[in-house]
C-alpha positions as CSV (number, residue, x, y, z in Angstrom):
1,M,54.1,70.6,198.9
2,S,54.8,72.6,195.7
3,K,56.9,75.6,196.1
4,S,54.4,77.8,194.7
5,L,51.9,76.5,197.5
6,R,54.6,76.8,200.3
7,N,54.8,80.4,199.3
8,R,51.3,80.9,199.3
9,V,51.3,79.6,203.1
10,L,54.2,81.9,204.2
11,L,52.8,85.0,202.8
12,I,49.4,84.1,204.7
13,L,51.5,83.5,207.9
14,A,53.5,86.6,207.3
15,V,50.1,88.6,206.9
16,I,48.8,87.1,210.0
17,A,51.8,88.1,212.1
18,G,51.9,91.6,210.9
19,A,48.5,92.0,211.6
20,L,48.2,90.6,215.1
21,Y,51.6,92.8,215.8
22,C,49.9,96.0,214.5
23,T,46.8,95.2,216.7
24,F,48.2,94.5,220.0
25,P,47.9,96.0,222.3
26,L,44.4,97.3,221.9
27,D,44.3,100.4,223.3
28,K,47.4,101.8,221.9
29,R,46.9,100.5,218.3
30,I,43.5,101.4,217.7
31,N,42.2,105.1,218.3
32,L,38.6,105.1,219.3
33,G,36.4,107.9,218.0
34,L,34.8,110.4,220.1
35,D,31.3,108.6,219.9
36,L,33.0,105.7,221.9
37,K,35.3,107.3,224.3
38,G,33.6,110.9,224.9
39,G,34.4,114.2,224.1
40,M,33.7,117.2,221.6
41,H,33.6,117.7,217.9
42,L,33.3,121.2,216.8
43,I,33.0,123.5,213.6
44,L,33.7,126.8,214.4
45,K,33.2,130.1,212.2
46,V,35.5,132.7,212.6
47,E,33.2,136.0,211.9
48,T,35.8,137.8,209.6
49,E,33.3,140.2,208.0
50,K,34.1,143.3,209.9
51,L,37.7,142.7,209.6
52,D,39.9,144.5,206.7
53,E,41.2,142.3,203.5
54,N,44.9,142.3,205.2
55,A,43.2,141.0,208.5
56,K,41.1,138.5,207.0
57,L,44.1,136.5,205.5
58,D,45.6,136.1,208.9
59,A,42.7,135.4,211.0
60,V,42.0,131.9,210.7
61,P,45.8,130.7,210.8
62,R,46.1,133.1,214.1
63,A,42.7,131.9,215.5
64,I,44.0,128.0,214.9
65,E,47.4,128.9,216.8
66,I,45.5,130.4,219.7
67,L,43.1,127.8,219.8
68,R,46.0,125.4,220.0
69,N,47.6,127.2,223.0
70,R,44.5,127.2,225.1
71,I,43.5,123.7,224.3
72,D,47.1,122.7,225.3
73,G,46.8,124.5,228.6
74,L,43.4,122.6,229.1
75,G,45.6,119.2,228.9
76,V,43.5,117.5,226.0
77,S,45.3,114.6,224.9
78,E,45.5,114.2,221.1
79,P,43.2,117.1,220.0
80,V,42.2,117.8,216.6
81,I,42.4,121.7,215.2
82,Q,42.4,122.0,211.4
83,R,40.9,124.6,208.9
84,Q,38.1,123.7,206.9
85,G,37.0,125.8,204.2
86,E,37.9,129.5,204.2
87,D,36.6,130.7,207.3
88,Q,36.0,127.5,209.6
89,I,37.8,125.5,212.0
90,I,37.3,121.8,213.0
91,V,38.0,120.9,216.8
92,Q,38.1,117.6,218.2
93,L,38.7,117.4,221.8
94,P,38.5,113.4,223.0
95,G,37.9,112.8,226.7
96,V,36.7,116.4,227.6
97,T,33.9,116.2,230.1
98,D,33.3,119.7,231.1
99,R,31.4,121.2,228.0
100,D,30.4,124.3,229.4
101,A,33.9,125.3,230.4
102,S,35.3,124.2,227.2
103,L,33.0,126.3,225.2
104,R,33.8,129.3,227.3
105,M,37.4,129.1,226.9
106,I,37.2,128.2,222.9
107,G,34.7,130.9,222.1
108,R,36.4,133.5,224.3
109,V,38.0,136.2,222.2
110,A,39.8,137.4,225.4
111,Q,40.2,140.9,224.6
112,L,41.7,142.9,227.5
113,E,41.0,146.7,227.6
114,F,42.4,149.3,230.0
115,M,39.7,152.0,230.1
116,I,39.7,155.3,232.1
117,V,36.5,155.9,234.1
118,E,35.0,159.2,233.4
119,K,34.8,161.3,236.8
120,D,32.2,163.5,235.8
121,T,28.9,162.5,237.3
122,A,26.8,164.8,235.2
123,L,27.9,163.0,232.0
124,L,27.0,159.5,233.9
125,Q,23.4,160.6,234.7
126,K,22.8,162.0,230.9
127,A,24.3,158.4,229.6
128,L,22.0,156.6,232.4
129,Q,19.0,158.6,230.8
130,G,19.9,157.3,227.2
131,E,22.3,160.4,226.3
132,V,25.6,159.0,225.8
133,L,27.9,161.2,224.1
134,E,30.4,160.6,221.6
135,G,33.8,159.1,223.0
136,Y,31.8,157.4,225.7
137,I,30.5,153.7,226.6
138,L,28.1,153.1,229.2
139,K,28.8,149.8,231.3
140,Y,28.1,148.0,234.6
141,T,30.9,146.4,236.6
142,K,30.8,142.6,236.9
143,D,30.2,142.1,240.8
144,D,27.8,144.6,241.8
145,Q,26.3,146.0,238.4
146,E,27.8,149.7,239.1
147,P,27.0,151.8,236.4
148,V,30.6,153.4,235.0
149,L,30.9,155.7,231.8
150,L,34.0,154.6,230.1
151,Q,36.4,157.0,228.1
152,S,36.5,155.5,224.6
153,P,38.7,154.5,222.8
154,A,40.6,152.4,225.6
155,A,43.8,153.8,226.9
156,M,45.5,150.6,226.7
157,K,44.8,147.1,225.1
158,G,46.2,143.6,226.6
159,D,48.2,142.5,223.6
160,A,51.4,143.3,225.6
161,I,50.7,140.9,228.3
162,S,53.8,138.5,228.5
163,N,52.0,136.3,231.2
164,A,49.0,135.7,233.1
165,K,48.2,133.5,236.4
166,V,45.9,132.5,239.2
167,D,47.1,133.9,242.6
168,F,45.2,135.0,245.8
169,D,44.4,137.9,247.6
170,T,46.4,137.4,250.9
171,A,45.4,140.9,252.0
172,G,41.5,139.7,252.3
173,F,40.0,136.6,252.2
174,G,42.2,134.6,249.9
175,Q,39.9,135.4,247.0
176,A,41.4,134.2,243.7
177,L,42.6,137.1,241.1
178,I,44.8,137.0,237.9
179,A,48.3,138.0,238.2
180,L,49.3,139.7,234.9
181,E,53.0,140.6,233.6
182,F,53.8,142.7,230.8
183,N,56.5,142.6,228.4
184,S,59.1,145.6,228.5
185,Q,57.1,147.7,226.2
186,G,53.7,147.1,228.0
187,A,55.5,147.8,231.3
188,D,56.5,151.0,230.0
189,Q,52.9,151.6,228.7
190,F,51.2,150.4,231.7
191,G,53.6,152.6,233.9
192,D,53.0,156.0,231.9
193,L,49.2,155.2,232.0
194,T,49.2,155.0,236.1
195,R,51.5,158.1,236.0
196,K,49.0,160.3,234.2
197,H,45.8,159.1,236.0
198,V,46.6,158.9,239.5
199,G,43.7,159.4,241.4
200,D,41.2,158.2,238.7
201,R,39.5,154.9,238.3
202,L,40.9,152.4,235.7
203,A,38.5,150.0,234.4
204,I,39.6,146.5,233.6
205,V,37.2,145.2,230.2
206,L,37.6,141.7,229.0
207,D,35.5,140.8,226.0
208,G,33.2,144.2,226.8
209,E,32.7,143.3,230.3
210,V,33.9,145.5,233.0
211,L,35.8,143.1,235.8
212,S,36.6,145.5,238.1
213,A,37.4,149.3,238.2
214,P,39.8,150.2,240.9
215,N,41.2,153.3,241.8
216,I,44.9,154.4,240.6
217,R,46.5,155.3,243.9
218,E,50.2,155.6,242.6
219,P,51.9,154.8,239.2
220,I,52.7,151.2,239.0
221,L,56.0,150.8,237.3
222,S,56.9,147.2,238.1
223,G,55.3,146.1,234.9
224,R,52.7,143.6,236.9
225,G,49.0,144.1,237.8
226,E,46.0,142.1,238.9
227,I,42.6,141.4,237.8
228,T,40.0,141.0,240.6
229,G,36.7,140.3,240.3
230,N,35.2,137.9,242.9
231,F,36.5,135.0,240.7
232,T,36.3,131.1,241.5
233,Y,39.6,129.3,241.2
234,E,38.2,127.8,238.1
235,E,37.4,131.0,236.5
236,A,40.6,132.9,237.5
237,S,42.3,129.7,235.9
238,M,40.2,129.6,232.7
239,L,40.7,133.6,232.3
240,S,44.3,133.4,232.7
241,L,44.7,130.7,230.1
242,A,42.7,132.9,227.9
243,L,44.8,135.9,228.5
244,R,48.0,133.7,228.3
245,S,47.6,132.5,224.9
246,G,46.3,135.5,223.4
247,S,43.1,137.3,221.9
248,L,41.6,136.0,219.3
249,P,41.6,138.2,216.0
250,A,37.5,137.9,215.6
251,P,34.6,136.4,217.1
252,M,34.0,132.9,216.7
253,R,30.5,130.9,217.0
254,V,29.9,127.3,216.7
255,E,28.5,125.9,213.6
256,E,28.0,122.6,214.8
257,E,28.8,120.4,217.7
258,R,28.7,116.8,218.8
259,T,29.6,116.4,222.4
260,I,29.4,112.8,223.7
261,G,29.4,112.1,227.6
262,P,31.7,109.3,228.7
263,L,28.7,107.1,229.7
264,L,27.1,107.1,226.4
265,G,30.7,106.3,224.8
266,K,30.7,103.4,227.4
267,D,27.1,102.2,226.5
268,S,28.1,102.5,223.0
269,I,31.3,100.4,223.2
270,E,29.2,98.1,225.0
271,S,26.4,97.8,222.6
272,G,28.7,97.6,219.7
273,I,30.8,94.8,221.1
274,R,27.5,92.9,222.0
275,A,26.2,93.2,218.6
276,S,29.5,92.1,217.2
277,I,29.8,89.3,218.8
278,I,26.3,88.0,218.3
279,G,26.2,89.0,214.5
280,F,29.7,87.1,213.8
281,L,28.5,84.0,215.9
282,A,25.7,83.7,213.8
283,V,27.6,83.8,210.7
284,I,30.1,81.5,212.2
285,I,27.4,79.0,213.0
286,F,25.1,79.1,209.8
287,M,28.6,78.9,207.3
288,A,29.7,75.5,209.5
289,I,26.2,74.0,209.5
290,Y,25.1,74.7,206.1
291,Y,28.5,74.1,204.0
292,L,30.2,71.5,206.7
293,W,34.0,71.5,205.7
294,A,33.6,74.4,203.5
295,G,32.0,76.3,206.1
296,L,34.8,75.6,208.6
297,I,37.3,76.9,205.8
298,A,35.2,80.2,205.1
299,D,34.9,80.7,209.0
300,V,38.6,80.7,209.4
301,A,39.1,83.2,206.5
302,L,36.1,85.3,208.7
303,L,38.2,85.3,211.8
304,L,41.3,86.2,209.7
305,N,39.1,89.2,208.3
306,L,38.7,90.5,211.9
307,V,42.6,90.1,212.5
308,L,43.2,92.0,209.3
309,I,40.7,95.0,209.9
310,T,42.2,95.7,213.4
311,G,45.8,95.0,212.0
312,A,45.3,97.7,209.1
313,M,43.8,100.4,211.5
314,G,46.8,99.7,214.0
315,F,49.0,100.0,211.0
316,L,47.9,103.2,209.8
317,K,47.8,104.8,213.2
318,V,51.7,103.6,213.5
319,T,52.5,104.8,210.1
320,M,50.4,107.9,209.8
321,P,49.9,109.1,213.3
322,D,48.5,112.2,211.8
323,S,45.7,110.5,209.5
324,Q,43.2,110.6,212.3
325,V,42.0,107.0,211.5
326,T,39.6,106.2,214.1
327,L,37.1,103.3,215.2
328,T,33.9,105.0,215.4
329,L,30.4,103.7,216.7
330,P,29.1,103.4,212.7
331,G,32.8,101.8,212.0
332,I,31.9,99.2,214.4
333,A,28.8,98.6,212.4
334,G,30.8,98.7,209.4
335,V,33.1,96.0,210.6
336,I,30.0,93.7,211.4
337,L,28.4,94.6,208.0
338,T,31.9,93.6,206.2
339,L,31.4,89.8,208.1
340,G,28.0,89.7,206.4
341,M,29.4,91.1,202.8
342,A,32.6,88.4,203.2
343,V,30.0,85.6,203.4
344,D,28.8,86.7,199.9
345,A,32.2,85.8,198.2
346,N,32.5,82.1,200.3
347,V,28.9,81.5,199.2
348,L,29.1,82.2,195.9
349,I,32.7,80.2,195.6
350,N,31.0,77.3,197.6
351,E,28.0,77.3,195.2
352,R,30.4,77.3,192.1
353,I,32.0,74.4,193.7
354,R,28.7,72.5,194.3
355,E,27.8,73.1,190.5
356,E,31.2,71.9,189.3
357,L,30.7,68.7,191.7
358,N,27.1,68.1,190.4
359,N,28.5,68.0,186.8
360,G,30.9,65.1,187.4
361,R,33.9,67.0,187.9
362,P,36.6,65.4,190.2
363,L,37.1,67.5,193.7
364,R,40.2,69.1,192.9
365,A,39.3,70.5,189.4
366,A,35.8,71.5,191.2
367,V,37.6,73.5,193.8
368,N,39.8,75.0,190.7
369,S,36.7,75.8,188.6
370,G,34.8,77.2,191.3
371,F,37.2,79.7,192.4
372,T,38.1,80.7,188.9
373,R,34.4,81.1,187.8
374,A,33.4,83.1,191.2
375,F,36.4,85.6,190.9
376,S,34.7,88.0,188.2
377,A,31.7,88.8,190.1
378,I,33.2,88.8,193.6
379,L,35.7,91.4,192.5
380,D,33.0,93.6,190.8
381,S,30.8,93.4,193.9
382,N,33.6,94.4,196.2
383,V,34.5,97.4,193.7
384,T,30.8,98.4,193.5
385,T,30.6,98.7,197.4
386,L,34.0,100.4,197.4
387,I,32.6,103.3,195.4
388,A,30.0,103.8,197.6
389,A,32.4,103.8,200.7
390,F,34.7,106.4,198.7
391,M,31.8,108.7,198.3
392,L,30.9,108.6,201.9
393,F,34.5,109.3,203.1
394,Q,34.5,112.2,200.4
395,F,31.3,113.6,201.3
396,G,30.8,112.5,205.1
397,S,32.4,113.7,208.4
398,G,33.6,112.5,211.7
399,P,32.0,109.1,212.5
400,I,30.7,108.5,209.0
401,K,33.9,108.7,207.9
402,G,35.2,106.1,210.4
403,F,32.4,103.8,208.8
404,A,33.7,104.5,205.4
405,V,37.3,103.6,206.5
406,T,36.4,100.2,208.3
407,L,34.1,99.3,205.6
408,S,36.8,99.7,202.8
409,I,39.4,97.9,204.9
410,G,37.0,95.2,205.7
411,L,36.0,94.9,201.8
412,L,39.6,94.7,200.6
413,A,40.4,91.9,203.8
414,S,37.2,90.0,202.7
415,L,38.5,90.0,198.9
416,F,42.0,88.6,200.2
417,T,40.7,86.2,202.5
418,A,37.9,84.8,200.2
419,V,40.1,84.5,197.1
420,F,43.3,83.9,198.3
421,V,43.3,82.4,201.6
422,T,40.5,80.0,201.5
423,R,41.7,79.0,198.0
424,T,45.4,78.3,199.7
425,I,43.3,76.2,202.6
426,F,41.7,74.1,200.1
427,M,45.0,73.5,198.0
428,V,47.0,72.6,201.2
429,L,43.9,70.0,202.3
430,L,44.0,68.5,199.0
431,E,47.7,68.3,198.6
432,L,48.2,66.8,202.1
433,N,44.8,64.0,200.8
434,L,42.9,65.6,204.2
435,L,40.1,66.4,201.8
436,K,38.7,63.8,199.9
437,S,34.7,64.7,199.6
438,L,32.9,68.2,200.2
439,P,29.6,67.4,201.4
440,M,27.2,70.2,201.5
441,L,23.5,70.9,202.8
442,R,21.1,72.1,200.3
443,F,18.0,73.9,201.3
444,F,17.2,74.9,197.9
445,T,16.3,72.8,194.7
446,Q,17.3,73.8,191.3
447,T,14.2,76.3,190.8
448,K,12.3,77.1,187.0
449,I,10.4,80.0,187.9
450,D,9.3,82.3,185.5
451,F,10.1,85.7,187.0
452,I,10.2,87.9,184.0
453,S,6.7,87.2,182.6
454,K,5.2,89.0,185.9
455,R,7.3,91.9,185.4
456,Y,4.3,94.8,184.6
457,I,2.6,93.3,188.0
458,F,5.5,94.2,190.1
459,F,6.8,97.4,188.1
460,T,3.0,98.7,189.1
461,I,3.5,97.2,193.0
462,S,6.7,99.1,193.1
463,L,5.5,102.3,191.6
464,L,2.4,102.4,194.0
465,I,4.7,101.9,197.1
466,I,7.1,104.2,196.1
467,V,4.9,107.0,195.3
468,I,3.0,106.5,198.5
469,A,6.0,106.3,200.7
470,M,7.5,109.6,198.7
471,A,4.2,111.2,199.0
472,G,4.2,110.7,202.8
473,F,7.8,111.8,202.8
474,F,7.1,115.0,201.3
475,Q,4.0,115.8,203.1
476,K,6.3,116.0,206.1
477,G,8.7,118.4,204.8
478,Q,11.2,119.8,207.1
479,K,10.0,117.3,209.8
480,A,11.2,114.3,207.7
481,F,15.0,115.8,208.5
482,G,17.1,115.1,211.4
483,I,19.0,118.0,212.6
484,D,22.1,117.3,210.4
485,F,19.9,118.7,207.6
486,V,17.7,121.3,209.4
487,G,19.5,122.6,212.0
488,G,18.8,122.4,216.0
489,Q,19.7,120.7,218.9
490,I,19.5,117.2,220.4
491,Q,20.0,116.8,224.2
492,E,20.1,113.4,225.7
493,Y,19.9,113.2,229.5
494,R,20.1,109.9,231.9
495,F,18.4,110.8,235.3
496,E,18.5,108.7,238.6
497,K,14.9,108.2,238.4
498,P,12.6,107.9,235.5
499,V,10.9,110.9,234.5
500,A,7.7,111.5,232.8
501,A,7.5,113.6,229.2
502,D,4.3,115.3,230.2
503,Q,5.8,116.3,233.4
504,L,8.9,118.1,231.4
505,R,6.7,119.6,228.8
506,E,4.9,121.4,231.7
507,Y,8.2,122.5,233.2
508,F,9.2,124.0,229.7
509,K,6.0,125.5,229.3
510,Q,6.4,127.2,232.9
511,K,10.0,128.4,231.8
512,N,9.1,129.7,228.3
513,I,11.4,127.1,226.8
514,P,10.8,127.0,222.8
515,E,8.7,124.1,221.6
516,A,10.6,121.0,222.3
517,V,10.3,117.1,221.2
518,I,10.6,115.3,224.4
519,L,11.2,111.3,224.0
520,T,11.4,108.6,226.4
521,Y,12.0,104.9,226.2
522,A,10.3,102.2,227.7
523,D,13.4,100.3,228.0
524,H,15.2,102.9,229.8
525,P,12.5,105.2,231.5
526,E,15.6,106.9,233.0
527,D,16.7,108.4,229.6
528,I,15.2,111.4,227.8
529,T,15.9,113.1,224.7
530,V,15.0,116.7,224.0
531,R,14.9,118.1,220.1
532,T,14.5,121.7,219.7
533,A,15.3,124.2,216.7
534,E,17.4,126.6,218.6
535,D,20.2,126.2,221.2
536,T,18.2,125.7,224.7
537,Y,20.9,123.9,226.6
538,D,21.3,126.5,229.3
539,H,17.5,126.9,229.9
540,V,16.9,122.9,229.8
541,V,19.7,122.3,232.4
542,A,18.6,125.2,234.7
543,T,15.0,123.9,234.6
544,F,15.8,120.7,235.8
545,K,18.2,121.6,238.5
546,E,15.3,123.8,239.7
547,K,12.4,121.8,239.2
548,M,14.0,118.2,240.0
549,P,16.6,119.0,242.4
550,D,16.6,115.4,244.0
551,N,17.1,113.7,240.4
552,H,20.5,113.9,239.9
553,F,21.3,113.5,236.0
554,E,24.2,113.1,233.4
555,V,24.4,114.6,230.0
556,L,24.6,111.6,227.5
557,R,25.2,114.1,224.5
558,I,24.8,117.4,222.8
559,E,24.1,117.7,219.2
560,K,24.1,120.9,217.5
561,V,23.9,122.1,213.9
562,G,23.3,125.4,212.6
563,P,21.0,126.0,209.6
564,I,23.8,126.8,207.2
565,V,26.0,123.5,208.0
566,G,22.6,121.6,207.8
567,K,22.1,123.0,204.4
568,A,25.7,122.1,203.4
569,L,25.4,118.7,204.8
570,R,22.3,118.2,203.1
571,T,23.8,119.1,199.7
572,K,26.9,116.8,200.6
573,A,24.3,113.9,201.0
574,I,22.9,114.7,197.6
575,L,26.1,115.0,195.9
576,A,27.2,111.6,197.4
577,M,24.5,109.6,196.3
578,T,24.4,111.1,193.0
579,F,28.2,110.3,192.4
580,A,28.1,107.0,193.8
581,L,24.9,106.0,191.5
582,L,26.9,107.7,188.7
583,A,30.1,105.7,189.5
584,I,28.3,102.6,189.7
585,L,26.4,103.1,186.2
586,V,29.9,103.7,184.6
587,Y,31.6,101.0,186.2
588,V,28.9,98.0,185.7
589,G,28.6,99.4,181.7
590,F,32.2,99.1,181.3
591,R,32.5,95.9,182.6
592,F,29.8,94.0,181.2
593,K,29.8,96.3,177.9
594,H,26.2,96.8,177.6
595,F,24.8,100.1,179.2
596,D,21.3,98.7,179.2
597,F,22.4,96.3,181.9
598,A,24.1,98.9,183.7
599,A,21.0,101.5,183.4
600,A,18.7,98.7,184.8
601,G,20.8,98.2,187.5
602,V,20.8,101.8,188.7
603,I,17.6,102.0,188.3
604,A,16.9,99.2,190.7
605,L,19.4,101.2,193.2
606,L,17.4,104.0,193.0
607,H,14.3,101.8,193.6
608,D,16.0,100.3,196.9
609,V,17.0,103.9,198.0
610,L,13.6,105.4,197.4
611,M,11.6,102.7,199.0
612,T,14.1,102.8,202.0
613,L,13.6,106.3,202.4
614,G,10.0,106.6,201.9
615,V,9.4,103.4,204.2
616,A,11.9,105.0,207.3
617,V,10.1,108.0,207.2
618,A,6.7,106.8,207.2
619,L,7.9,104.4,210.3
620,G,8.6,107.6,212.1
621,R,12.5,108.0,211.6
622,Q,14.1,111.2,210.8
623,V,16.9,111.3,207.8
624,D,19.8,112.2,209.2
625,L,23.7,111.6,208.4
626,L,23.6,108.2,209.6
627,V,20.6,107.4,207.2
628,V,22.5,108.8,204.2
629,T,25.2,106.2,205.3
630,A,22.7,103.4,205.1
631,L,21.4,104.4,201.9
632,L,24.8,104.5,200.1
633,T,25.6,101.1,201.8
634,I,22.4,99.7,200.5
635,A,23.3,101.0,196.8
636,G,26.9,99.4,197.1
637,Y,25.5,96.2,198.4
638,S,22.4,95.8,196.5
639,I,24.3,95.8,193.1
640,N,26.0,92.6,194.3
641,D,23.1,90.6,193.5
642,T,22.5,92.1,190.2
643,I,26.1,91.5,189.1
644,V,26.2,87.9,190.2
645,I,23.3,87.4,188.1
646,Y,24.7,89.7,185.3
647,D,27.9,87.6,185.4
648,R,26.0,84.1,185.0
649,V,23.9,85.9,182.1
650,R,27.0,86.7,180.3
651,E,28.1,83.0,180.6
652,N,24.9,81.5,179.7
653,M,24.9,83.7,176.7
654,A,28.3,82.8,175.8
655,A,27.4,79.1,176.4
656,S,24.2,78.8,174.4
657,G,24.9,80.9,171.3
658,K,21.6,81.9,169.8
659,R,19.8,78.7,170.7
660,M,18.1,80.7,173.7
661,S,16.1,83.9,173.8
662,L,17.2,86.7,176.1
663,K,13.9,86.1,178.6
664,E,14.9,82.2,178.7
665,I,18.6,83.3,179.4
666,L,17.4,85.6,182.1
667,N,15.1,83.5,183.6
668,L,17.6,80.7,183.9
669,S,20.5,82.9,185.4
670,I,18.1,84.1,187.9
671,N,17.1,80.6,189.0
672,Q,20.7,79.2,188.9
673,T,21.9,81.9,191.6
674,L,18.6,82.1,193.5
675,S,20.2,79.6,196.2
676,R,23.1,82.2,196.5
677,T,20.7,85.3,196.5
678,I,18.6,84.2,199.3
679,L,21.4,82.5,201.4
680,T,23.7,85.7,201.2
681,S,20.7,87.9,202.0
682,S,19.4,86.0,204.7
683,V,23.1,85.5,206.4
684,T,23.8,89.6,206.0
685,F,20.3,90.0,207.5
686,L,21.3,88.0,210.8
687,V,24.0,90.7,211.4
688,V,21.8,93.7,210.7
689,L,19.3,91.9,213.0
690,A,22.1,91.7,215.6
691,L,22.6,95.7,215.0
692,F,19.0,96.8,214.9
693,F,18.5,94.8,218.5
694,M,21.6,95.2,220.2
695,G,23.4,97.8,218.5
696,G,22.0,100.7,220.8
697,E,19.6,103.9,219.9
698,V,22.2,105.4,217.8
699,L,22.8,102.6,215.2
700,N,18.9,101.5,215.7
701,T,17.7,103.6,212.6
702,F,20.8,102.6,210.6
703,A,20.0,98.9,210.9
704,L,16.1,99.5,210.2
705,C,17.2,101.2,206.9
706,L,19.5,98.6,206.2
707,M,16.9,95.7,206.5
708,I,14.3,97.6,204.3
709,G,17.3,98.1,201.7
710,F,18.4,94.5,201.6
711,L,14.9,93.2,201.2
712,S,14.0,95.6,198.6
713,G,17.4,95.1,196.8
714,V,16.5,91.1,196.5
715,Y,13.1,92.2,195.1
716,S,14.3,94.8,192.6
717,T,17.2,92.6,191.1
718,V,14.7,89.8,190.4
719,F,11.6,92.0,189.5
720,I,13.1,95.4,188.4
721,A,16.4,95.0,186.7
722,F,15.9,91.9,184.9
723,P,12.5,92.9,183.3
724,L,13.9,96.0,182.4
725,V,17.2,94.4,180.7
726,L,14.5,92.6,178.8
727,L,12.4,95.7,177.7
728,W,15.3,97.7,176.6
729,T,17.8,95.2,175.0
730,K,17.5,93.3,171.5
731,Q,19.0,89.8,171.6
732,P,22.6,90.6,172.1
733,Q,25.7,88.7,170.7
734,A,27.5,86.4,173.0
735,R,30.5,88.1,174.0
């Protein structure tokens, strides 16, 4: 074995060893996203509008620090708390199961005030009649709703508290209470306050709610106090934690929420793994049967592809623990998809080798020539898909970034395995004389179809379909969009017993719950989804408990997007699509030295995107972030066919000189690569079918869009892109 070949083998073995080391143990090397292990993803807006300019500058950093203290107190492992924009905070809480308690804790301002209760009953009576004098506030106590008139401003605030913990009333019935400790300055201030107001009532007010209003019997000089209010232990624990961490500088509201219950996370993992296994086996079996020995070599590369993807994710976690590289449910789809895309390179190489063998070249020369001739098309195809993945990462969020990361890692891994690993395996087998022939099956013979001459017919067909589909899209208006882009809430529940949608609609009508879309599923009659324009979670849960007390249910997921966030996400989606198409246009134009070629390819991509969007909406699907992810994936993948044929056009132009017309060259190039186009599209389609049928409800629409887009991509490459090249381009010079 030559030295260079030995070095190639050693490099591959080192990469495999490193990938395996970074992969195992899986539970410690691979971070699961919230959509797989459950948890909460929140975008909080700090309402700084009423603060002065100095307070605004400090509000978000202070809020982040206070949130961090509170979340640490909850015992959440590996939370994410980071600033976004000027006044927003991203909070991710992996594994959190008590959604309601977490939201109360995070959103509570925790502004504690001590206010003197006015003794003059006449003033109280006037206030109850609607005449509240200046310097007073009318409130009602938490326990018994007793009206109390409070002197304003507060006599003392709670910012001098050094500690707050849960205790129990030993003199009464063991009721939970909150024991306070003041710092030295606060102890003096509280002592002065209670000394001056012996005999008065002191209201303890938290976030505007009067928790209790006890009498001051004697001065409290110990620097300690108690807050009572008929608390449960859980309530007292949460309140004491909020008081310990300090009060927020301003109120916060939830702009976006994505809560995934552990049950749905478990289902997502199972469905993702099932789809991955089926899709992977389909690819492996097809390659082994169709390409025989060459297919088995490709299968080894595909197996290594999986190891490299998991190894890369493990490596990123070890070397960059703060990078938050996680495996999400769309990320699993990205892994499956890259396996289908990786076949593209192997098919291209094998078809090139077949051509060289058919031309009478010896096996070693045919293998070398096949890899050399296929390389430029493989590189260009991967780069254009990486452009789409980059745009997804830049403009996406949460699970969408996870998809972009795994797709990018998978593309780079497939480039390495297809070009370097498979070539090395071929070289080793040839060097050891273990490979003496390379038989392959052939389903497709060389065709001589005149695709270009029918261009006006297909232009008309495409235009009609797109116009009709997009007319339906615009007719639906806001209903065509999911909550990601227009705002609203999705609630998904799993009941012990099946429930009927009509019955739920009647219950909601009785409880005056705003108009809701209720979805049930034939294969899972115990699951329901409720879509509303507003946040109706509390009302819906209360209705379930009242109307169906014997039918236990679990929350699978809650997603809420405010209208402002929805508008911003829609803008990001449009920008991502626009920049992706422009970047592909520039790259293809640069690589092929013909802007007409690039423009025709991008118009074909736009055709695929519009076709997919219109048909998906016509089939009753809503446009959300996963649909945009699918559209960008289609844009990155569909250009592959065009690039492969462009590469063959460039090669045929150089070989023919001026002996053939452009129309003849285009038709010849399409026919020469037709088997590759059909094979790669079919294999990738098998993978997407596995996602569609086995990937679970969340990935169903995503997979449907990919199927429509991939079919449209094959069609547009042959019947749209190349006829446009003929229309726009004069006979070019060979380059």
